[in-house]
N, C-alpha and C positions, 0 to 999 in steps of 0.2 A: 504494500500500500504506500502510495506517495503522500507526503505531508508537506503543507506549505502555509503561507500567510497571505491574506488579502488586506489591502489598506485603502482607505478613502482619503488619505492625506489630510487628516483633520488638522485644522489650523487655529481657529479662534478659541476653541475650548481645549487648550493644549495639555493641561494637567490639573490635577485636583487641588493644587495650591491656589488656583484662581489666576495665575500669571498667564498672560496671553503672549505667545511667541510671535515674532515677525514671520512673514511668509518665507523669507530666506532661511531663518533659523529652523522653522518647521520642515522645510524641504531638505535641509542639510541633515537633520535627524532621521528623516525617512530614508535617505540614501545610506546612512550609516546602518540602519536596520536591515536593509536589503543586503548590504555587504556582509553583515554579520550572519544573516541567514545562509548565505552562500558558504561562509567559512565553517559553520557548524553542520553542514550537510543536508539542509532542507532541500526539497525537490523543486519547489515552485514558489514564486512571489507574484501576486497579482495586484494591479492598480485599478480601482474603480473609475467611474466617470460621473461627475456631478457638475452642476453649474449653479452652485449656491455659495454664499459668502463664507460659510464655515469650512469649505473644502478647497484643496488646491489641485484637484485631480481632473480638471476640465480637459487636459491634453495628456492622457495616460501614456501614449507612445513616446512622448518627449521624456517623461520621467523614466520610463523603462529603458530608453536609449542611454540616459545618463547612468542608470544602474548597470547596463551592459558593460560599460567601460570600467566598472569597478568590481565586476564579478567574473567568475571563470566557468562555473558549472550549472548553477541554478537556472531553471527555465523561467522565462519572463512572459507574463500574460496580462491581458486586460481582465477586469472583474467587476462589471461587464462593460463592453462597448455598447452604447445606446445606438444600435444600428438604425432604428426607426428614424432618428433625427440626423443621420449622417449620410454622406455620399460614399457608397461602397467602394467606388474606385479609389477615393482618397484614403479610406481606411485600409484597403489592401496595400496601397503603396507605402503607407506609414509602417505597417507591420512587416512587409517584405523588406523594407529598409532596416527595421529593427532586427530582422533575422540575419541580415548580412553583418550588421555591427556586432551582434552577439554570437556569430559563428554558428547559427542554426539552433538557437534556443528560444525563439519567439513562438508564442501561441496567442489565440484570441478566445475569449468567452464572449459571445454576442447575445444580446437580449433586447427586449422591448423597453426595459427600464422601469424601475418602481417609482421614480420621481418624474414629474411631468414638465419641469422647467425648461428642458431642452426643446420642446415642441414649439412654443411661442418664440423662443430665442432664435431659432433657425427658420422660422416661418412655416412650420408645419401645423396642420389641423389635427387636434387631438381626436377628433371623430374618426380619423383615418388610422388610428392606433395600430390595429392588427394588419390592415392591408399594407400599410407602409412597411412593416417588418417583414411580412411574407415576400413582398416584391424585392426588397433590398437584400434579404437573405438569398433569394434565388440568384441575384446578380453577383453577390459576393462568392457564392459557390462556383458560379460559372467562371469568374475571374481566377479562381484558384486552379481551374482545370487548364486554361489556355491563355496565352499572352495576347492573341488577337481575337477579338470577340464580336459577335453579332448578337445583339440583344435589344429588346424594346419593352417598355412598361408604361405605366400610367403616371408615375411621379417623377420620372427622370428622363432627360433626352436620350434618344436611342443611341446605341453604339453600332457602328457599321464597319467593323473590321479594324478599328483602331487598336494599336498595341498598348498594353498597360505595363509599365515598368517602374522600378526594377522587379525582377523575379526573385523570389526568396532562395536562400541556400538550400532549405529543405525541399525535397521533391514535392511534398504536399504540406502546406502550412496548416498546422493543427487548428481546427475551429470547433470549439465546444458550444453547445446551446445552453445558456443560463435560463433557468425556469424558477417560478415561484410555486403557485398552487393551482394553475389553470390546466385542466386536463388536456385541452387542445394543444398546449405547448409541449406536453410530454409525448403526445401522439406524433406531432410534427417532427420532433427530434428522432423518434424511432423510425418513421417513414423515410427520413433522409439519411439514416445511419450515422448520425452525429453523436459524439460523446455528450453525456448529459451532466450538467452541474446544477444540483438542486440546492437552492438557498432555503435553509430552515432556520429561522431566527426566533422562533417561538413555538409553543405548543409541544406536543409529544411527537418525537421523530417517527415512531412506528406508524402514525396515521398517514404518512406519505407512501407507505408500501403499495397501496392500490394504484397510485399514480405511477410509481416506478414500474409496476407490473404492466400498466398500459403502454409505457415506453418500450419495454422489452417485447411485448406481444406485437406491437406495431412494427418494430424492427424485424422480428421473426417473419411476419407476414410479408415484409418487403424484401426478404431474402438475405438478411444480415445474420451473422453468427453471434452468439453471446460475447465472444471475444471482441467483436467490432462495436459493442454497445456498452462501453464502460460508464459507470455512474460515479460522480464525485459529489461530495457533501461540503457545502459552505455553511459554517456556523459561527456564531459569536463565541469567543472563548478567551481564556487567559490561564496561564500556568504559573504557579509559585511553588515554593518548597513544600508547603503544607496546604491542605484544602481550606482550613479556616482562614489562613493568611490570604489565599486567593479570593475567597468570598468577600472578606472585609475590604480588600483593595479595589475589587471590581464593582461592587454594588453602588457606591455613591455616584460615580460617573455614569454608570449604566442607567440608574434611576433618573438622573438629571436629564440625560439625553432622550430617553424614551418618554418621560413625563412631558418634555417640551413637544415632542412629536404628537403625543396624544392630545395635548392642549390645542395644537394647530387643527386637529381633526375633531375636536369636540369630545375627546375621551377623558378618562380619569388618570390621575398620577399613578406611577408604578409603586407598589407597596413591597415591603420586605417579604411577607408571606408569598407573594407572587414570584418574586425572585427565587426564594428558597425552593419553590416547586420546580422552577425552570432549571436549577442546578442539581435537582434530584436525579434519581436513576433513569427516569424516562423523559425528563425535560430536555429541551434542545440545547441549552447552554453548556459549553465545554469549559467549565471553570473548576479548577482544583489542583491537586498535586499532580506531578507527572504520572504516577501510577494510577490515580483515580481517573484522570483524563484519558489515558490510553485504554483503560478498561471500558470506559463509557463509549469511546469511539468504536471499539470492537462490538459492543452491544448494539450500537446504531447500525453498524455494518450488517450484523445478523438480522436486525429488524427490517432492513431494506433489501435483503437478499444478496448482499455483497457489494462493497464499494471499493473503488480502486484509488481514490484520492480524497483527502480531507484538507480543507483550508480554514484557517482561523482568521477572524476579523476582531482585532483587539482595540481598534481606534475608538469604538463606541463608548468606552469607559473613560476616555480622556485621561489616561494614566501618564505619569511622568515618564520621560524618555528612558531613564535608568531602569524603571520597572519593566518596560517593554523589551529593552535589550536583554535583561535577565530572562524574561519569558521566552524570547527567541532562542537563547542558549539552551534553556531547558527543553524546548520543543525538539531541537536538533540532537542534543546529547542524551536525553533520557526518554522522551516520548517516542520519537521516531524509531529507535532501536526496538522498543517493546512492540510496536506495530509491525515492524518488518519481521521480527522473530515469530509473530503469530501466524504468518503465512495465510492471511485471510483470502477468501475467494474474491475474484474480480466481479463475476456475475454468475447467476444461476439460470 
């Protein structure tokens, strides 16, 4: 099983002391974390895409290119690219360039996006949410196959044999489909034979098993083998030396962030009992000691019928840089070996 980290490049809520870092300081710390993840043997580091004041990740390919120059082995991916509001030609060019810079370590996770700010920013109609994504994914996959392309659609001018350059170092640039809880998205990924990255940030992980089964069945019907249909899990998490230490460090920032989001949507603040349920045996949050977190990941893998990758998102708790650097080290030196020794199945 591969293990990695996803980051949204949190900026304004930089740590629990209340100190706000400058954009340059926050970006420097993020690159330090990616470099450290490479040094301790983690498999992948992903950068999200948002267009909000509290994040610095509006141009993930640029951040990943800077990281490529400071790393040697770790794979570098988006998490996710909001393809609905982007030009697939430009996205392909950016990640093909990243692939050349990183010597074949680039990937993409593409999705429709859970935030809507990109749509008005780039002049797209939110009513076209799914149609935009379906068409642009079709174009992106076509671009991956051939350098000179003939293609037409509703939302973008046609391509009539133009070449799209540069081409990546990898024969086929890896493209994962990032999904939340929409059944149609799971089926789409299966029909296309794309690796699936499931974002589970709350609730009980085992409840996603029917959706993962939909993905695998759609892939089987489309002629793909189980080995061609890997499932990854993206979760909120944090690792410290002991489970109580991890809980106490993570809760304040987690509660503040999600209470603010709930307020925006007319919801209620996060409570400690709710958090305790989420860090419990069946809850989605991967927060605890290295041993507890590894054991929980293996339980999640079993519940989902086997996963091949898990990625942590620690930014949400706005922890100090030193805490996150220590967590990165623990993930690489203590959690990852436990998962690799377990030899969990990729898919069933």
